[in-house]
N, C-alpha and C positions, 0 to 999 in steps of 0.2 A: 503494500500500500504506499507507503514513504518513497518508493522511488517510481510511484505513478504522478504521487502530489510535486514530489520534485523534479520529475520530470513538467507540469502542469505547469508547475512556477517557471521553468526555464524557458517554454515555450513562451507563455508570458509574454515574460519582459522581452524577448528575441521579437514576438508581436510589437509590443509597444516602443521597440527598437527601430524598426521598420517603419512603420506611425509618423514617429517624429524626421526621420531621414525624407519620408516623402513628402511630409509639410515643408522639409526645408527645401527640398527640389521643387516645391510649388506643382508638384505629380498633377494637383487637382485641377489645377491651371492647362496643365498639357490637355490632358483627357478633356477638357473640354470643348479646349480647339479641335480636337480633334472630332469632337461628336458635332459642331458647328463649323465647316471651313468655310461657311462666307464671313463669318465675324473673325477669320483666323486671316482671310485676304485681306478685308479689310483695317485691320491691326495691322498688318505687318503693310501693306498701301500708305496710309498715314504714317507709319513710321521711315517709308522710303518718301515719301515727303520731305518728311524734316529733318531729314539727312542730307537730302537734296538742296533744302533752302539753308541748310547750316554748311554745307559747304561750299556753295555759292556766296555768302555776306563774306567767310571766312576769305574766302580767297580772294572775294575784293578788298577785301580789308589790307590784306597780306599787300596784293597788288599797289593800294593806295602807298604802306608804306616803303615798301621799294622805291617806287618813284619819286617817292618826298627825299628819301636817302641818298639817290641817284643827282637828284637833282641838289642838291647839298654839297655833293662831291663835283660836281661840275661849276659850282662857287668856288671851289680852294684853286679852280683852275689846274690844273694837275695835266704833264703833257701828254702824254697817248690817251691814257684812260679819261680823260676830262673831253679829249674829244670823240673817241669812241662813245661815253654815255650821253653826250649834247647830242649826238645824232642818234643814239636808241629815242631819247627821251623829244627829239622833233618829230621823231616816227609815229612815237604815240599820241604824241597831242597833235598831229592831223590827222591819226586815223580817229578820235573822238570826236573833232570837229565834223570829220565828212560826216558820222554818225548819229549826229544829231542835225 
């Protein structure tokens, strides 16, 4: 009898551990999305839109910072680097005028 009780206690502990691990893994959410594929597609779509928007904003800010520093380097009038960067800045500015 005691071996059966001990076995049941160990089994109960293992089940509790598994249920905690499944909660930490958000297993219920995963199963929910598997049962409702339209909601999974919608969530992934929104995630993709947000990621794309973030990339676009980040790249725009990064580009503006790079152009700002290139303009500062041109102002220091470095012999070869200044001319090269000046040409790049002129090309970028002229293409920006053509877009507007």
